[in-house]
N, C-alpha and C positions, 0 to 999 in steps of 0.2 A: 092470581097466578101472578109470577117475576114478569112475564110478556108483557100482558095489560097494561104492568108499572114503567115498564120501558121508556126514557123520555122519547124515540126515533114515535113512540104509538100514542102520545098524550094530547089530550084534546087541548084547541087553542084557548085562546080568552072566551072565543065568544061560543064555544062547546062543538066546534067541529074535527073533523078528523082530521087529522095529519094526512096528507099525498101518499109521504113513504109506507100509511096505515094502506089504501087501495090497494098500492102497488106489492105488497109480500100477499094481501088478499085475492087477488089476481093470480098468481102466479101460482097460489095454493089449488086456488079454482081449476086450474089450465093440467095441476098436476093431477087431480084427483075425478077429473072428468076425460083427461086422456085412459088415466086407470080404467073406468068404469067402461069407458067405450072399447075401448081392445080388445076384450073374447070377443067383443059382436063381431068387429070388423074384421080378425083373425078369421072368423068363424063363415062370414059372408063370402068372403072372397074366396077361400075355398069351396064352398058351397058352388060359387061362381063359377070357377078354375075346373073344377070335377065333376059339380051333376052335385045326383041323391038330394037328402034333406039335412036341414041344421042339426039334429040328434045323431046322424050318424058321421056328423062330420066331423063335431063334438068327440063323440066317443073316440071314430079313429085316431084322431091330432092327441088326445088327452094320452091313450095308451100306446099310442109310436112312440110320440115327442115328449112326452111327459106336458104335467100342467102349468111348467114353466112356457111351455109353447102359444101359449092364450095371452102372452102380453106381447110376442112377437110382432114388428113393426113400432113398437111403444113413440122408441125418439124421433122417428120419424113424425110420427100422431102429434108428438106433444109439440114439435119445431112447427109445425101447422098450427095448431092450437095458440099454443103460447102468447104470441102475438096478439088474436085476436083479440084474447081474455085481458092480457094485460097492453091494450090501448084504450076498449073499451069497456070496462068498467070503472077501472079510474076517472073516463072521461065523463059516462055516465053521474058518476058523482059530483064532478065537478060542476055541470051541465046546470043537475040540481041544488045547487046552493045557491045558482045564480037568480 
């Protein structure tokens, strides 16, 4: 792919991945993790606030507000998770090099 050949993602002389690759993959990791977890967080919050069970909350939420409501609170969740991912994964990769 073209992205794999981009100079920002090329390996060093010693075969190590560049720091920029670790930052980009951390951002992608944060987006994926937030998107996967958001529906569960939304349903959990509804159940805690209104009682009942998860299936009832899910059906009610989708029927009343549509499927997009499952991603309610995505941006705040990403703002919480992204700094963790952006700091942790590149740091672990740099430590692994030692």
